[in-house]
C-alpha positions as CSV (number, residue, x, y, z in Angstrom):
1,X,94.4,93.7,134.3
2,X,97.6,95.1,131.5
3,X,98.5,93.7,128.6
4,X,98.8,89.9,129.2
5,X,103.0,89.2,128.5
6,X,102.8,88.1,124.8
7,X,106.2,87.6,123.5
8,X,107.2,85.4,119.9
9,X,107.5,82.6,121.9
10,X,104.6,82.4,123.8
11,X,101.8,83.5,126.4
12,X,101.4,83.4,130.6
13,X,98.7,84.9,131.8
14,X,95.8,85.0,134.1
15,X,92.3,87.0,134.1
16,X,89.6,87.7,136.6
17,X,86.3,86.6,135.3
18,X,83.6,89.3,135.8
19,X,79.7,89.4,135.4
20,X,79.4,92.1,132.8
21,X,75.8,92.6,134.8
22,X,76.8,92.7,138.2
23,X,80.6,93.7,138.5
24,X,80.7,90.1,140.5
25,X,84.0,88.2,140.3
26,X,82.7,85.0,139.4
27,X,86.0,82.8,138.4
28,X,89.2,83.1,136.9
29,X,90.8,82.2,133.8
30,X,94.4,81.1,132.8
31,X,96.4,80.4,129.7
32,X,99.8,78.7,128.9
33,X,101.1,78.7,125.6
34,X,104.1,78.3,123.8
35,X,104.7,79.1,119.9
36,X,106.9,77.4,117.8
37,X,107.9,78.6,114.0
38,X,106.8,76.9,111.2
39,X,107.1,79.1,107.9
40,X,107.8,82.5,107.1
41,X,106.9,84.5,104.4
42,X,108.8,87.7,102.9
43,X,106.5,90.7,101.8
44,X,106.6,93.4,99.4
45,X,104.0,96.1,99.3
46,X,104.3,98.8,97.2
47,X,101.6,101.8,97.5
48,X,101.0,105.4,96.3
49,X,103.5,106.9,98.9
50,X,104.7,103.9,100.9
51,X,106.9,101.2,100.2
52,X,106.3,98.2,102.7
53,X,109.1,95.2,103.2
54,X,108.4,92.8,106.3
55,X,108.1,89.0,107.2
56,X,105.1,87.1,108.2
57,X,105.7,84.3,110.3
58,X,103.4,81.2,110.5
59,X,103.2,79.8,114.3
60,X,102.3,76.6,115.9
61,X,100.7,76.8,119.3
62,X,100.4,74.0,122.1
63,X,99.4,74.5,125.7
64,X,96.1,75.2,127.7
65,X,93.4,77.6,128.4
66,X,91.7,76.9,132.0
67,X,88.5,78.8,133.0
68,X,87.4,78.0,136.5
69,X,84.3,78.8,138.3
70,X,82.9,78.2,141.7
71,X,81.0,75.1,140.0
72,X,83.9,73.5,138.2
73,X,86.8,73.7,136.1
74,X,87.3,73.4,132.6
75,X,90.4,72.8,130.6
76,X,90.9,73.4,127.3
77,X,93.7,72.2,124.9
78,X,95.2,74.2,122.3
79,X,96.7,71.8,120.0
80,X,94.9,72.8,116.9
81,X,95.4,76.4,117.3
82,X,97.3,78.6,115.4
83,X,99.2,82.1,115.4
84,X,101.0,84.8,113.2
85,X,103.4,87.4,113.7
86,X,105.1,90.1,111.8
87,X,107.7,92.6,111.9
88,X,107.1,95.3,109.3
89,X,109.1,98.5,107.8
90,X,107.5,101.6,106.3
91,X,109.5,103.9,104.0
92,X,107.7,107.0,102.9
93,X,107.9,108.7,99.4
94,X,108.4,112.6,99.0
95,X,104.9,113.8,99.4
96,X,105.5,116.1,96.6
97,X,106.3,113.5,93.9
98,X,104.3,112.5,91.2
99,X,100.9,113.6,90.7
100,X,98.3,112.8,88.6
101,X,97.5,114.2,84.9
102,X,99.3,114.5,81.8
103,X,97.9,112.7,78.4
104,X,95.2,110.1,78.8
105,X,96.7,106.7,77.8
106,X,95.9,105.1,74.5
107,X,94.0,102.2,76.6
108,X,92.7,104.6,78.9
109,X,88.8,103.2,77.6
110,X,87.2,99.9,76.3
111,X,87.3,100.8,73.0
112,X,91.4,101.6,72.5
113,X,91.9,98.4,74.8
114,X,95.4,97.4,73.8
115,X,95.9,93.4,72.8
116,X,97.9,91.0,74.7
117,X,98.8,87.4,74.4
118,X,100.4,84.9,76.4
119,X,103.9,86.4,77.1
120,X,103.3,89.6,77.2
121,X,105.1,92.5,79.4
122,X,104.6,96.0,79.2
123,X,104.4,99.4,81.0
124,X,101.8,102.0,81.1
125,X,101.7,105.0,82.8
126,X,98.2,105.9,84.5
127,X,98.2,109.0,85.7
128,X,95.7,110.8,82.6
129,X,93.3,108.3,82.9
130,X,90.2,109.7,84.2
131,X,88.8,109.2,87.8
132,X,85.6,107.1,87.3
133,X,86.5,103.2,85.7
134,X,84.8,102.3,83.1
135,X,82.8,99.3,84.8
136,X,82.3,97.9,87.7
137,X,84.5,95.1,89.9
138,X,82.4,93.4,92.5
139,X,84.1,91.3,95.1
140,X,83.3,88.9,97.6
141,X,84.3,89.0,101.2
142,X,83.0,87.1,104.0
143,X,80.6,85.6,102.0
144,X,78.8,88.9,100.5
145,X,79.6,90.4,97.0
146,X,80.3,94.6,97.1
147,X,81.2,97.4,94.5
148,X,84.9,98.1,95.2
149,X,85.8,101.3,94.8
150,X,88.7,102.1,92.4
151,X,89.4,104.4,89.6
152,X,92.0,105.7,86.9
153,X,91.7,102.5,85.2
154,X,93.6,101.2,81.6
155,X,92.3,98.6,79.8
156,X,93.4,95.4,77.3
157,X,92.4,92.8,75.4
158,X,92.9,88.9,74.9
159,X,91.1,86.3,72.6
160,X,90.6,82.9,74.6
161,X,92.9,80.2,74.4
162,X,91.3,77.3,76.3
163,X,93.3,77.7,79.1
164,X,93.7,79.7,81.5
165,X,95.5,82.8,81.5
166,X,97.2,85.2,84.5
167,X,97.2,89.4,84.5
168,X,100.2,90.1,86.9
169,X,101.0,93.7,88.0
170,X,103.4,92.7,90.1
171,X,106.0,95.3,90.4
172,X,103.8,98.3,89.7
173,X,104.2,101.6,91.7
174,X,100.8,101.8,93.5
175,X,98.0,99.8,94.5
176,X,96.1,97.9,91.9
177,X,93.3,96.4,91.1
178,X,92.4,93.8,88.1
179,X,89.3,93.0,87.1
180,X,88.5,90.8,83.6
181,X,85.5,90.7,81.0
182,X,84.0,88.5,79.1
183,X,83.2,90.8,76.2
184,X,80.3,90.1,73.5
185,X,79.9,93.6,71.5
186,X,79.0,96.6,74.4
187,X,78.1,94.0,77.0
188,X,80.6,93.0,80.1
189,X,80.5,89.8,81.8
190,X,82.8,90.1,84.8
191,X,84.5,86.8,84.9
192,X,87.1,87.8,88.3
193,X,88.2,90.9,90.2
194,X,91.0,90.8,92.2
195,X,92.4,93.8,94.7
196,X,95.7,92.4,96.7
197,X,97.3,89.5,97.2
198,X,97.3,88.1,100.8
199,X,99.3,84.9,100.5
200,X,102.3,87.4,99.9
201,X,101.3,90.5,101.3
202,X,101.2,92.4,97.8
203,X,99.3,95.4,97.1
204,X,99.8,94.0,93.7
205,X,97.4,91.0,93.1
206,X,97.4,89.0,89.7
207,X,94.2,87.6,88.7
208,X,93.8,84.0,86.7
209,X,90.7,83.2,85.1
210,X,89.8,80.0,83.1
211,X,89.4,81.2,78.7
212,X,87.1,79.6,76.0
213,X,88.6,79.6,72.9
214,X,88.2,82.5,70.5
215,X,86.3,84.3,73.4
216,X,87.1,87.8,73.5
217,X,87.7,89.3,76.8
218,X,88.6,92.7,78.3
219,X,90.6,93.2,81.5
220,X,90.4,97.0,83.5
221,X,93.5,97.6,85.9
222,X,93.4,101.0,88.0
223,X,94.1,102.0,91.3
224,X,92.6,101.9,94.7
225,X,90.5,104.7,96.2
226,X,87.4,105.9,94.6
227,X,87.7,109.6,95.2
228,X,91.3,110.0,94.3
229,X,92.4,106.4,93.0
230,X,96.3,105.4,93.0
231,X,97.9,105.9,89.9
232,X,101.5,105.5,88.6
233,X,104.0,103.0,86.6
234,X,101.8,99.6,85.6
235,X,103.6,96.9,84.9
236,X,102.0,94.2,83.6
237,X,103.1,90.2,82.7
238,X,100.7,88.1,80.7
239,X,101.3,84.3,81.5
């Protein structure tokens, strides 16, 4: 059948059920549901050549799914189901705009890490940083750990206070990745790595991690894409 008549307020549809091995018609299924708006959240995503703006809507679902075969009819209450919708506008940048290159930032390596403290606000242009990151970023997705592809990174140092600290690149002009490491001499132990902030649909996810008093931490921030990492004006707030 054609796509079911799904609307912002609900769905009403009936489907034929076919045995995939024999193509035999074995019954039907119908869905009747209404959607009720429970909350909305605006998002603003800044990528290398695109700015995205829109709204995420959370919806409560009420209704039933009914499955009918020759043997019996089964009805499933959808009271525990949820749905979502979004509207989005993409604004593309001039492809002849900013290009990578220029002088390397002073904090392009761990040795040149810029010392920051709670309350710091600063900006760094990352276009001249090297393609490859100086340390890896491992993230967990659906229970599996994998190495994230990124580059053109810059570094910051922070002395632990015994309290959580947040490194927030919100407002940067590119899709960021933030990783933090406990530093002991030349050894770096990752304590966290963040790409996007899925809660607000932002490509500048902030990283919050616990710190131990007096421990040295290094934070590496760069752009997504291992082959041609994104770059631009990094706007960083530490709080």
